[in-house]
All heavy atoms as a GROMACS GRO file, in nm:
protein
  497
    1MET      N    1  -0.394   0.905   0.720
    1MET     CA    2  -0.320   0.815   0.646
    1MET      C    3  -0.410   0.688   0.631
    1MET      O    4  -0.471   0.641   0.729
    1MET     CB    5  -0.196   0.777   0.720
    1MET     CG    6  -0.101   0.684   0.642
    1MET     SD    7  -0.099   0.515   0.693
    1MET     CE    8  -0.071   0.528   0.865
    2ILE      N    9  -0.407   0.630   0.509
    2ILE     CA   10  -0.487   0.513   0.476
    2ILE      C   11  -0.389   0.410   0.419
    2ILE      O   12  -0.311   0.435   0.330
    2ILE     CB   13  -0.597   0.541   0.379
    2ILE    CG1   14  -0.697   0.639   0.431
    2ILE    CG2   15  -0.670   0.410   0.343
    2ILE    CD1   16  -0.808   0.686   0.340
    3LEU      N   17  -0.396   0.288   0.480
    3LEU     CA   18  -0.321   0.173   0.420
    3LEU      C   19  -0.417   0.086   0.343
    3LEU      O   20  -0.513   0.032   0.397
    3LEU     CB   21  -0.253   0.095   0.538
    3LEU     CG   22  -0.187  -0.038   0.498
    3LEU    CD1   23  -0.074  -0.010   0.398
    3LEU    CD2   24  -0.138  -0.104   0.626
    4ILE      N   25  -0.389   0.070   0.213
    4ILE     CA   26  -0.475  -0.017   0.127
    4ILE      C   27  -0.408  -0.146   0.113
    4ILE      O   28  -0.293  -0.152   0.065
    4ILE     CB   29  -0.496   0.054  -0.009
    4ILE    CG1   30  -0.557   0.191   0.002
    4ILE    CG2   31  -0.577  -0.038  -0.099
    4ILE    CD1   32  -0.556   0.274  -0.128
    5ILE      N   33  -0.474  -0.248   0.151
    5ILE     CA   34  -0.424  -0.385   0.142
    5ILE      C   35  -0.523  -0.460   0.052
    5ILE      O   36  -0.640  -0.475   0.089
    5ILE     CB   37  -0.411  -0.456   0.278
    5ILE    CG1   38  -0.332  -0.375   0.374
    5ILE    CG2   39  -0.365  -0.599   0.263
    5ILE    CD1   40  -0.344  -0.423   0.518
    6GLY      N   41  -0.480  -0.506  -0.059
    6GLY     CA   42  -0.580  -0.575  -0.144
    6GLY      C   43  -0.511  -0.635  -0.270
    6GLY      O   44  -0.392  -0.620  -0.292
    7GLY      N   45  -0.589  -0.703  -0.349
    7GLY     CA   46  -0.536  -0.756  -0.476
    7GLY      C   47  -0.508  -0.640  -0.568
    7GLY      O   48  -0.546  -0.521  -0.547
    8THR      N   49  -0.431  -0.672  -0.671
    8THR     CA   50  -0.382  -0.561  -0.760
    8THR      C   51  -0.494  -0.489  -0.821
    8THR      O   52  -0.490  -0.367  -0.820
    8THR     CB   53  -0.292  -0.630  -0.869
    8THR    OG1   54  -0.184  -0.694  -0.804
    8THR    CG2   55  -0.234  -0.519  -0.959
    9SER      N   56  -0.598  -0.552  -0.882
    9SER     CA   57  -0.698  -0.475  -0.944
    9SER      C   58  -0.787  -0.395  -0.847
    9SER      O   59  -0.821  -0.282  -0.868
    9SER     CB   60  -0.786  -0.566  -1.030
    9SER     OG   61  -0.847  -0.672  -0.952
   10GLU      N   62  -0.814  -0.461  -0.730
   10GLU     CA   63  -0.894  -0.389  -0.633
   10GLU      C   64  -0.816  -0.275  -0.569
   10GLU      O   65  -0.870  -0.164  -0.547
   10GLU     CB   66  -0.940  -0.489  -0.518
   10GLU     CG   67  -1.031  -0.596  -0.562
   10GLU     CD   68  -0.947  -0.721  -0.606
   10GLU    OE1   69  -0.823  -0.714  -0.613
   10GLU    OE2   70  -1.006  -0.823  -0.635
   11GLY      N   71  -0.694  -0.299  -0.544
   11GLY     CA   72  -0.612  -0.194  -0.485
   11GLY      C   73  -0.594  -0.079  -0.578
   11GLY      O   74  -0.596   0.041  -0.532
   12GLU      N   75  -0.582  -0.103  -0.709
   12GLU     CA   76  -0.570   0.002  -0.806
   12GLU      C   77  -0.691   0.088  -0.804
   12GLU      O   78  -0.686   0.211  -0.809
   12GLU     CB   79  -0.547  -0.060  -0.945
   12GLU     CG   80  -0.536   0.046  -1.049
   12GLU     CD   81  -0.513  -0.010  -1.194
   12GLU    OE1   82  -0.535  -0.135  -1.213
   12GLU    OE2   83  -0.471   0.061  -1.281
   13GLU      N   84  -0.813   0.029  -0.803
   13GLU     CA   85  -0.936   0.106  -0.806
   13GLU      C   86  -0.951   0.201  -0.687
   13GLU      O   87  -0.980   0.315  -0.699
   13GLU     CB   88  -1.058   0.011  -0.815
   13GLU     CG   89  -1.189   0.092  -0.828
   13GLU     CD   90  -1.305   0.000  -0.841
   13GLU    OE1   91  -1.290  -0.121  -0.877
   13GLU    OE2   92  -1.419   0.048  -0.820
   14ILE      N   93  -0.924   0.140  -0.573
   14ILE     CA   94  -0.932   0.221  -0.450
   14ILE      C   95  -0.830   0.333  -0.443
   14ILE      O   96  -0.859   0.446  -0.416
   14ILE     CB   97  -0.918   0.125  -0.325
   14ILE    CG1   98  -1.037   0.030  -0.313
   14ILE    CG2   99  -0.909   0.212  -0.198
   14ILE    CD1  100  -1.014  -0.083  -0.220
   15TYR      N  101  -0.710   0.300  -0.484
   15TYR     CA  102  -0.596   0.396  -0.492
   15TYR      C  103  -0.637   0.509  -0.579
   15TYR      O  104  -0.618   0.633  -0.534
   15TYR     CB  105  -0.472   0.329  -0.540
   15TYR     CG  106  -0.356   0.424  -0.554
   15TYR    CD1  107  -0.276   0.455  -0.445
   15TYR    CD2  108  -0.319   0.475  -0.676
   15TYR    CE1  109  -0.170   0.539  -0.447
   15TYR    CE2  110  -0.209   0.563  -0.687
   15TYR     CZ  111  -0.132   0.594  -0.572
   15TYR     OH  112  -0.029   0.677  -0.588
   16GLU      N  113  -0.683   0.487  -0.701
   16GLU     CA  114  -0.719   0.594  -0.790
   16GLU      C  115  -0.829   0.682  -0.742
   16GLU      O  116  -0.828   0.801  -0.763
   16GLU     CB  117  -0.755   0.535  -0.932
   16GLU     CG  118  -0.646   0.471  -1.008
   16GLU     CD  119  -0.536   0.573  -1.037
   16GLU    OE1  120  -0.569   0.690  -1.072
   16GLU    OE2  121  -0.417   0.539  -1.035
   17ARG      N  122  -0.925   0.628  -0.671
   17ARG     CA  123  -1.034   0.708  -0.613
   17ARG      C  124  -0.993   0.797  -0.503
   17ARG      O  125  -1.050   0.901  -0.479
   17ARG     CB  126  -1.150   0.611  -0.571
   17ARG     CG  127  -1.219   0.550  -0.685
   17ARG     CD  128  -1.335   0.466  -0.633
   17ARG     NE  129  -1.400   0.396  -0.740
   17ARG     CZ  130  -1.526   0.372  -0.743
   17ARG    NH1  131  -1.607   0.410  -0.648
   17ARG    NH2  132  -1.578   0.308  -0.845
   18LEU      N  133  -0.889   0.756  -0.427
   18LEU     CA  134  -0.853   0.824  -0.302
   18LEU      C  135  -0.728   0.907  -0.310
   18LEU      O  136  -0.698   0.992  -0.224
   18LEU     CB  137  -0.843   0.728  -0.185
   18LEU     CG  138  -0.966   0.648  -0.152
   18LEU    CD1  139  -0.932   0.549  -0.041
   18LEU    CD2  140  -1.081   0.737  -0.116
   19LYS      N  141  -0.639   0.887  -0.414
   19LYS     CA  142  -0.508   0.938  -0.417
   19LYS      C  143  -0.500   1.093  -0.404
   19LYS      O  144  -0.400   1.146  -0.355
   19LYS     CB  145  -0.427   0.893  -0.540
   19LYS     CG  146  -0.475   0.951  -0.673
   19LYS     CD  147  -0.399   0.894  -0.783
   19LYS     CE  148  -0.441   0.954  -0.914
   19LYS     NZ  149  -0.370   0.908  -1.026
   20ASP      N  150  -0.597   1.160  -0.456
   20ASP     CA  151  -0.590   1.311  -0.449
   20ASP      C  152  -0.650   1.369  -0.326
   20ASP      O  153  -0.643   1.487  -0.299
   20ASP     CB  154  -0.662   1.363  -0.572
   20ASP     CG  155  -0.598   1.330  -0.704
   20ASP    OD1  156  -0.470   1.316  -0.702
   20ASP    OD2  157  -0.666   1.311  -0.805
   21LYS      N  158  -0.710   1.284  -0.241
   21LYS     CA  159  -0.776   1.331  -0.122
   21LYS      C  160  -0.708   1.298   0.013
   21LYS      O  161  -0.730   1.360   0.105
   21LYS     CB  162  -0.919   1.273  -0.116
   21LYS     CG  163  -1.003   1.320  -0.236
   21LYS     CD  164  -1.138   1.251  -0.229
   21LYS     CE  165  -1.215   1.289  -0.354
   21LYS     NZ  166  -1.337   1.212  -0.366
   22TYR      N  167  -0.629   1.183   0.005
   22TYR     CA  168  -0.570   1.135   0.131
   22TYR      C  169  -0.422   1.097   0.115
   22TYR      O  170  -0.383   1.070   0.006
   22TYR     CB  171  -0.650   1.007   0.177
   22TYR     CG  172  -0.797   1.034   0.204
   22TYR    CD1  173  -0.891   1.004   0.102
   22TYR    CD2  174  -0.841   1.088   0.318
   22TYR    CE1  175  -1.026   1.029   0.123
   22TYR    CE2  176  -0.978   1.114   0.339
   22TYR     CZ  177  -1.068   1.079   0.245
   22TYR     OH  178  -1.200   1.105   0.266
   23GLU      N  179  -0.362   1.090   0.226
   23GLU     CA  180  -0.225   1.028   0.225
   23GLU      C  181  -0.241   0.880   0.229
   23GLU      O  182  -0.308   0.823   0.316
   23GLU     CB  183  -0.145   1.075   0.349
   23GLU     CG  184  -0.012   1.014   0.365
   23GLU     CD  185   0.061   1.048   0.492
   23GLU    OE1  186   0.008   1.125   0.571
   23GLU    OE2  187   0.173   0.992   0.512
   24LEU      N  188  -0.186   0.815   0.127
   24LEU     CA  189  -0.213   0.666   0.110
   24LEU      C  190  -0.080   0.586   0.113
   24LEU      O  191   0.024   0.633   0.069
   24LEU     CB  192  -0.269   0.644  -0.026
   24LEU     CG  193  -0.406   0.703  -0.052
   24LEU    CD1  194  -0.449   0.675  -0.197
   24LEU    CD2  195  -0.513   0.656   0.045
   25TYR      N  196  -0.091   0.469   0.163
   25TYR     CA  197   0.014   0.362   0.153
   25TYR      C  198  -0.057   0.248   0.079
   25TYR      O  199  -0.169   0.208   0.124
   25TYR     CB  200   0.066   0.319   0.285
   25TYR     CG  201   0.158   0.420   0.346
   25TYR    CD1  202   0.109   0.520   0.426
   25TYR    CD2  203   0.295   0.425   0.320
   25TYR    CE1  204   0.190   0.616   0.483
   25TYR    CE2  205   0.374   0.512   0.373
   25TYR     CZ  206   0.326   0.606   0.459
   25TYR     OH  207   0.411   0.702   0.513
   26LEU      N  208   0.001   0.196  -0.020
   26LEU     CA  209  -0.059   0.083  -0.097
   26LEU      C  210   0.028  -0.039  -0.089
   26LEU      O  211   0.150  -0.028  -0.119
   26LEU     CB  212  -0.077   0.135  -0.241
   26LEU     CG  213  -0.130   0.022  -0.341
   26LEU    CD1  214  -0.267  -0.021  -0.301
   26LEU    CD2  215  -0.132   0.085  -0.485
   27SER      N  216  -0.026  -0.145  -0.048
   27SER     CA  217   0.046  -0.274  -0.036
   27SER      C  218   0.017  -0.362  -0.160
   27SER      O  219  -0.101  -0.387  -0.187
   27SER     CB  220   0.002  -0.343   0.094
   27SER     OG  221   0.062  -0.468   0.095
   28VAL      N  222   0.118  -0.405  -0.229
   28VAL     CA  223   0.104  -0.500  -0.338
   28VAL      C  224   0.201  -0.614  -0.312
   28VAL      O  225   0.306  -0.601  -0.252
   28VAL     CB  226   0.137  -0.439  -0.475
   28VAL    CG1  227   0.035  -0.331  -0.509
   28VAL    CG2  228   0.277  -0.387  -0.488
   29ALA      N  229   0.162  -0.732  -0.358
   29ALA     CA  230   0.238  -0.855  -0.322
   29ALA      C  231   0.352  -0.886  -0.421
   29ALA      O  232   0.446  -0.948  -0.388
   29ALA     CB  233   0.151  -0.974  -0.316
   30THR      N  234   0.334  -0.834  -0.546
   30THR     CA  235   0.428  -0.884  -0.655
   30THR      C  236   0.489  -0.764  -0.720
   30THR      O  237   0.438  -0.649  -0.721
   30THR     CB  238   0.351  -0.971  -0.753
   30THR    OG1  239   0.251  -0.888  -0.814
   30THR    CG2  240   0.279  -1.090  -0.686
   31GLU      N  241   0.591  -0.795  -0.806
   31GLU     CA  242   0.658  -0.697  -0.888
   31GLU      C  243   0.563  -0.642  -0.994
   31GLU      O  244   0.565  -0.524  -1.027
   31GLU     CB  245   0.782  -0.763  -0.953
   31GLU     CG  246   0.864  -0.669  -1.034
   31GLU     CD  247   0.940  -0.571  -0.948
   31GLU    OE1  248   0.981  -0.603  -0.838
   31GLU    OE2  249   0.966  -0.459  -0.993
   32SER      N  250   0.473  -0.723  -1.050
   32SER     CA  251   0.382  -0.683  -1.150
   32SER      C  252   0.283  -0.579  -1.092
   32SER      O  253   0.246  -0.481  -1.157
   32SER     CB  254   0.299  -0.795  -1.215
   32SER     OG  255   0.227  -0.861  -1.114
   33GLY      N  256   0.244  -0.597  -0.962
   33GLY     CA  257   0.162  -0.495  -0.898
   33GLY      C  258   0.234  -0.363  -0.884
   33GLY      O  259   0.184  -0.256  -0.895
   34LYS      N  260   0.367  -0.374  -0.849
   34LYS     CA  261   0.446  -0.251  -0.834
   34LYS      C  262   0.458  -0.168  -0.953
   34LYS      O  263   0.452  -0.051  -0.953
   34LYS     CB  264   0.589  -0.294  -0.789
   34LYS     CG  265   0.685  -0.181  -0.761
   34LYS     CD  266   0.817  -0.231  -0.721
   34LYS     CE  267   0.918  -0.120  -0.705
   34LYS     NZ  268   1.047  -0.158  -0.668
   35LYS      N  269   0.459  -0.234  -1.071
   35LYS     CA  270   0.477  -0.165  -1.201
   35LYS      C  271   0.349  -0.077  -1.237
   35LYS      O  272   0.358   0.010  -1.315
   35LYS     CB  273   0.496  -0.261  -1.313
   35LYS     CG  274   0.635  -0.325  -1.301
   35LYS     CD  275   0.659  -0.431  -1.410
   35LYS     CE  276   0.795  -0.501  -1.387
   35LYS     NZ  277   0.812  -0.603  -1.491
   36LEU      N  278   0.239  -0.105  -1.169
   36LEU     CA  279   0.122  -0.030  -1.201
   36LEU      C  280   0.114   0.111  -1.137
   36LEU      O  281   0.038   0.196  -1.172
   36LEU     CB  282  -0.008  -0.105  -1.150
   36LEU     CG  283  -0.041  -0.238  -1.217
   36LEU    CD1  284  -0.156  -0.300  -1.148
   36LEU    CD2  285  -0.075  -0.210  -1.365
   37TYR      N  286   0.197   0.130  -1.034
   37TYR     CA  287   0.186   0.252  -0.954
   37TYR      C  288   0.316   0.335  -0.959
   37TYR      O  289   0.425   0.278  -0.952
   37TYR     CB  290   0.156   0.215  -0.814
   37TYR     CG  291   0.031   0.136  -0.796
   37TYR    CD1  292   0.038  -0.003  -0.784
   37TYR    CD2  293  -0.093   0.197  -0.810
   37TYR    CE1  294  -0.074  -0.078  -0.780
   37TYR    CE2  295  -0.204   0.114  -0.799
   37TYR     CZ  296  -0.204  -0.023  -0.783
   37TYR     OH  297  -0.309  -0.094  -0.781
   38ALA      N  298   0.302   0.463  -0.955
   38ALA     CA  299   0.415   0.557  -0.947
   38ALA      C  300   0.423   0.616  -0.808
   38ALA      O  301   0.480   0.720  -0.792
   38ALA     CB  302   0.409   0.662  -1.055
   39SER      N  303   0.370   0.547  -0.717
   39SER     CA  304   0.356   0.608  -0.580
   39SER      C  305   0.487   0.578  -0.500
   39SER      O  306   0.540   0.465  -0.508
   39SER     CB  307   0.244   0.541  -0.507
   39SER     OG  308   0.240   0.576  -0.366
   40LYS      N  309   0.533   0.680  -0.431
   40LYS     CA  310   0.646   0.664  -0.338
   40LYS      C  311   0.606   0.590  -0.215
   40LYS      O  312   0.690   0.541  -0.142
   40LYS     CB  313   0.710   0.792  -0.307
   40LYS     CG  314   0.618   0.883  -0.227
   40LYS     CD  315   0.685   1.019  -0.194
   40LYS     CE  316   0.577   1.106  -0.133
   40LYS     NZ  317   0.606   1.167  -0.013
   41ASP      N  318   0.478   0.577  -0.190
   41ASP     CA  319   0.425   0.512  -0.069
   41ASP      C  320   0.373   0.376  -0.097
   41ASP      O  321   0.266   0.341  -0.053
   41ASP     CB  322   0.313   0.601  -0.007
   41ASP     CG  323   0.371   0.739   0.033
   41ASP    OD1  324   0.479   0.745   0.083
   41ASP    OD2  325   0.299   0.840   0.005
   42LEU      N  326   0.452   0.301  -0.176
   42LEU     CA  327   0.416   0.168  -0.217
   42LEU      C  328   0.498   0.062  -0.137
   42LEU      O  329   0.614   0.074  -0.114
   42LEU     CB  330   0.447   0.147  -0.365
   42LEU     CG  331   0.418   0.011  -0.429
   42LEU    CD1  332   0.268  -0.004  -0.437
   42LEU    CD2  333   0.479  -0.002  -0.563
   43ILE      N  334   0.427  -0.036  -0.089
   43ILE     CA  335   0.488  -0.144  -0.015
   43ILE      C  336   0.480  -0.270  -0.107
   43ILE      O  337   0.366  -0.301  -0.138
   43ILE     CB  338   0.418  -0.175   0.119
   43ILE    CG1  339   0.395  -0.043   0.199
   43ILE    CG2  340   0.487  -0.278   0.197
   43ILE    CD1  341   0.279  -0.051   0.287
   44MET      N  342   0.588  -0.331  -0.135
   44MET     CA  343   0.581  -0.450  -0.217
   44MET      C  344   0.635  -0.568  -0.134
   44MET      O  345   0.736  -0.559  -0.074
   44MET     CB  346   0.666  -0.434  -0.339
   44MET     CG  347   0.638  -0.546  -0.441
   44MET     SD  348   0.760  -0.561  -0.569
   44MET     CE  349   0.888  -0.649  -0.488
   45GLY      N  350   0.560  -0.675  -0.146
   45GLY     CA  351   0.602  -0.802  -0.084
   45GLY      C  352   0.483  -0.853  -0.003
   45GLY      O  353   0.403  -0.778   0.050
   46ARG      N  354   0.486  -0.985   0.019
   46ARG     CA  355   0.379  -1.048   0.100
   46ARG      C  356   0.419  -1.026   0.240
   46ARG      O  357   0.530  -1.044   0.279
   46ARG     CB  358   0.371  -1.191   0.062
   46ARG     CG  359   0.336  -1.214  -0.078
   46ARG     CD  360   0.307  -1.362  -0.107
   46ARG     NE  361   0.283  -1.381  -0.253
   46ARG     CZ  362   0.175  -1.358  -0.316
   46ARG    NH1  363   0.072  -1.316  -0.254
   46ARG    NH2  364   0.169  -1.381  -0.451
   47MET      N  365   0.321  -0.984   0.325
   47MET     CA  366   0.343  -0.965   0.466
   47MET      C  367   0.237  -1.044   0.543
   47MET      O  368   0.121  -1.046   0.505
   47MET     CB  369   0.330  -0.815   0.504
   47MET     CG  370   0.452  -0.738   0.477
   47MET     SD  371   0.443  -0.579   0.556
   47MET     CE  372   0.392  -0.478   0.422
   48ASN      N  373   0.284  -1.093   0.654
   48ASN     CA  374   0.186  -1.162   0.749
   48ASN      C  375   0.144  -1.051   0.848
   48ASN      O  376   0.179  -0.932   0.840
   48ASN     CB  377   0.250  -1.280   0.817
   48ASN     CG  378   0.371  -1.251   0.895
   48ASN    OD1  379   0.393  -1.131   0.928
   48ASN    ND2  380   0.448  -1.347   0.930
   49LYS      N  381   0.070  -1.098   0.946
   49LYS     CA  382   0.012  -1.001   1.047
   49LYS      C  383   0.125  -0.929   1.116
   49LYS      O  384   0.116  -0.801   1.130
   49LYS     CB  385  -0.069  -1.083   1.147
   49LYS     CG  386  -0.115  -1.006   1.269
   49LYS     CD  387  -0.194  -1.089   1.362
   49LYS     CE  388  -0.110  -1.192   1.428
   49LYS     NZ  389  -0.159  -1.266   1.536
   50ASP      N  390   0.234  -0.998   1.153
   50ASP     CA  391   0.342  -0.932   1.225
   50ASP      C  392   0.412  -0.829   1.134
   50ASP      O  393   0.458  -0.726   1.174
   50ASP     CB  394   0.444  -1.031   1.279
   50ASP     CG  395   0.384  -1.119   1.397
   50ASP    OD1  396   0.297  -1.062   1.463
   50ASP    OD2  397   0.423  -1.229   1.410
   51GLY      N  398   0.429  -0.866   1.001
   51GLY     CA  399   0.492  -0.771   0.907
   51GLY      C  400   0.408  -0.641   0.899
   51GLY      O  401   0.467  -0.527   0.892
   52PHE      N  402   0.283  -0.654   0.892
   52PHE     CA  403   0.199  -0.529   0.884
   52PHE      C  404   0.199  -0.448   1.015
   52PHE      O  405   0.208  -0.328   1.015
   52PHE     CB  406   0.052  -0.561   0.846
   52PHE     CG  407   0.034  -0.582   0.700
   52PHE    CD1  408  -0.001  -0.709   0.648
   52PHE    CD2  409   0.047  -0.475   0.616
   52PHE    CE1  410  -0.018  -0.727   0.515
   52PHE    CE2  411   0.031  -0.493   0.473
   52PHE     CZ  412  -0.002  -0.616   0.425
   53LYS      N  413   0.203  -0.522   1.129
   53LYS     CA  414   0.214  -0.450   1.258
   53LYS      C  415   0.344  -0.372   1.264
   53LYS      O  416   0.345  -0.256   1.299
   53LYS     CB  417   0.205  -0.549   1.367
   53LYS     CG  418   0.069  -0.596   1.409
   53LYS     CD  419   0.055  -0.706   1.504
   53LYS     CE  420   0.152  -0.704   1.615
   53LYS     NZ  421   0.132  -0.812   1.716
   54ASP      N  422   0.455  -0.436   1.219
   54ASP     CA  423   0.588  -0.366   1.223
   54ASP      C  424   0.587  -0.249   1.127
   54ASP      O  425   0.637  -0.137   1.159
   54ASP     CB  426   0.696  -0.465   1.181
   54ASP     CG  427   0.723  -0.568   1.289
   54ASP    OD1  428   0.680  -0.547   1.408
   54ASP    OD2  429   0.783  -0.668   1.257
   55PHE      N  430   0.527  -0.263   1.011
   55PHE     CA  431   0.528  -0.147   0.912
   55PHE      C  432   0.438  -0.036   0.968
   55PHE      O  433   0.483   0.080   0.961
   55PHE     CB  434   0.460  -0.195   0.777
   55PHE     CG  435   0.437  -0.082   0.688
   55PHE    CD1  436   0.540  -0.021   0.626
   55PHE    CD2  437   0.309  -0.027   0.672
   55PHE    CE1  438   0.520   0.088   0.539
   55PHE    CE2  439   0.286   0.081   0.590
   55PHE     CZ  440   0.397   0.137   0.528
   56ILE      N  441   0.324  -0.065   1.029
   56ILE     CA  442   0.238   0.041   1.080
   56ILE      C  443   0.317   0.109   1.196
   56ILE      O  444   0.312   0.242   1.203
   56ILE     CB  445   0.103  -0.016   1.121
   56ILE    CG1  446   0.029  -0.060   1.002
   56ILE    CG2  447   0.022   0.084   1.205
   56ILE    CD1  448  -0.096  -0.147   1.031
   57LYS      N  449   0.380   0.041   1.282
   57LYS     CA  450   0.452   0.107   1.388
   57LYS      C  451   0.561   0.198   1.333
   57LYS      O  452   0.584   0.305   1.381
   57LYS     CB  453   0.517   0.000   1.477
   57LYS     CG  454   0.424  -0.069   1.569
   57LYS     CD  455   0.496  -0.172   1.650
   57LYS     CE  456   0.404  -0.256   1.730
   57LYS     NZ  457   0.470  -0.365   1.805
   58LYS      N  458   0.631   0.156   1.230
   58LYS     CA  459   0.733   0.227   1.166
   58LYS      C  460   0.683   0.355   1.110
   58LYS      O  461   0.743   0.465   1.133
   58LYS     CB  462   0.802   0.141   1.054
   58LYS     CG  463   0.910   0.220   0.981
   58LYS     CD  464   0.965   0.129   0.877
   58LYS     CE  465   1.068   0.210   0.791
   58LYS     NZ  466   1.120   0.131   0.676
   59ILE      N  467   0.571   0.360   1.031
   59ILE     CA  468   0.524   0.481   0.969
   59ILE      C  469   0.468   0.576   1.078
   59ILE      O  470   0.465   0.697   1.058
   59ILE     CB  471   0.428   0.457   0.855
   59ILE    CG1  472   0.300   0.379   0.900
   59ILE    CG2  473   0.493   0.388   0.742
   59ILE    CD1  474   0.196   0.370   0.797
   60ILE      N  475   0.411   0.521   1.186
   60ILE     CA  476   0.358   0.606   1.287
   60ILE      C  477   0.464   0.682   1.369
   60ILE      O  478   0.449   0.796   1.402
   60ILE     CB  479   0.265   0.526   1.383
   60ILE    CG1  480   0.134   0.488   1.314
   60ILE    CG2  481   0.234   0.606   1.508
   60ILE    CD1  482   0.044   0.397   1.389
   61LEU      N  483   0.575   0.606   1.382
   61LEU     CA  484   0.687   0.666   1.464
   61LEU      C  485   0.776   0.761   1.385
   61LEU      O  486   0.858   0.822   1.446
   61LEU     CB  487   0.766   0.551   1.531
   61LEU     CG  488   0.692   0.468   1.626
   61LEU    CD1  489   0.774   0.350   1.679
   61LEU    CD2  490   0.643   0.545   1.746
   62THR      N  491   0.765   0.765   1.255
   62THR     CA  492   0.844   0.860   1.175
   62THR      C  493   0.782   0.986   1.137
   62THR      O  494   0.672   1.005   1.159
   62THR     CB  495   0.891   0.787   1.038
   62THR    OG1  496   0.782   0.740   0.973
   62THR    CG2  497   0.990   0.680   1.068
   0.00000   0.00000   0.00000
């Protein structure tokens, strides 16, 4: 599993290159970033360090 954290354009490029090879989670900060992706593994919203730690714990434990 790979978590991609980045700006919308950078995240899109990395996502497109890896989507067929790996299980991905993509983090975008805004609604406009969300509209670019049809991924069910999309995280939308700004997160701080603790938010990412909680998210990672959640996906590891499920």
